[in-house]
N, C-alpha and C positions, 0 to 999 in steps of 0.2 A: 504494500500500500504506500503510495506516495501522495504528495500534495495535489498533483494534477488529477489523479484518480478521485481524490476526495472532492475537489472542486467540481469536476465534471459530474460526479454522482449527485452532489448537492444541487447543482443547477438542473440536471435532468429530472430529479425528483420534484424540484420546485415547479418546473414547467408542467410536468405530468399532473401534479396536484392542482395547479391553476386550471388546466384544461378539464380535469375531472370535475372540479367544483363548478366551473362555468357550465358544463354540459348537464350534470345531474341537478345541481341546486339552481343555477341561473336559468337553465332552459327547460328542463323537464318538470321541476317542482316549484318554480317561482310563482306560478299562479296560486298555489296554496298559501304562500307567504302573504299574498295580498288579502287573504281572508282574515288576517289579524293585524290590521294597519297600526293599531295603537302600540304594538310591540316593537316596531322597527324604527331605526334612525334613518334619515334621508340618505340615499346613495349619492356618492360624488366621486370624482376622480381621485380625491385624497383617500377615500375609503378603499377604493380599488387598489391604489398603490400600496397601502398598508397591508391589505390582504395578500397581495403578490409577494411583498417582502417577507411576510410571515410564512408563505409557502416555501421560500428559499431557506428560511431559518429551520423549518421543519425538515427540509432535505438534509441540511448540515447536521441537525440533531439526530436524525434517523441514521445517518451514516456513522456518526460517533457511537450511537447505541450498537449498531451492527459490528463496528470495529472492536468495541470493548466486550460485548456480550453475545450478540446474535450469531456470529460466525462459528461459535463453539457448538451450536445446536442445530446446524444445518448440514446437509450433505453437499459437499462442494460440487458445483455444476449440475445440481438436481433441481429443476424448476419446481416440482411439487413440494420439495422440502422448503423452498423459499416461500411458496404460497402459504404453506402451513404456518411459517413464522409470521407472515403478514396477518393471517387470520387470528393468531394468538395475540399479536400486538393490538389488533383492533378490539378483540374481546377484553383485553386487560385495560387498555387506555381510553377507549371511546364508547363502547357499547353501553356499559352501565352508567357512565357519567352523562351520556347523551339522553338516555331514557330518564334518568333522574332529573336532569335539567328541564326536561319537557313537562315534568310534573308541576314545577313551580313557575315556569314561564309559559305564557299563553301562546303556544305554537299550535298550528293545525297539525293533526296527527299525520297527515300525508306529507307535510313538510318535514316533520321529524324523520319519517321513513326515508325521505330523500337525503337528509343530512347523514343518516346512518349508512345508507348505501354508498354515498360519496366517501365517507370516512373509511369504510371497508375497502373500497377500490383504491383509495389513496395508500393505505397500509400495504396492501398486496402489491400494488405497482411499485411502491418504494422498495419492498423486499426484492422484487425481481430486478429492478434497476441496479440496486446495490450489488446483487450477485453478478451482474455484468462488469462492474467496475472494480470489484474487490479481488485482489490476488494476494496470496500469502507470500 
């Protein structure tokens, strides 16, 4: 693992995360967000910029997680092993907190489903992307 692989992986994960969230949340499930207008702040270029920067931060943090912990638990060059890692990360880090948050925040149930689908796809794609860039 070198710095170039780390940076390319973080950028690739960030781009994938941005695309997944745009398609799942912004395109497929955005109409359900409109059903709870009192919950949302107005969208702006500034909010999109912050969201994109957070996607790149997620990429760097996931790469760090994989480097320190994750690669010990996957089979090298095995796609299914990396998909399982992504699903485990999703279950540990997003599933419960996403459902729990929707209990207290007035989200439409279908929008919550979209958030969870996007989160699951983000973790799985991050695990697959990292597997392409990580070499011992």
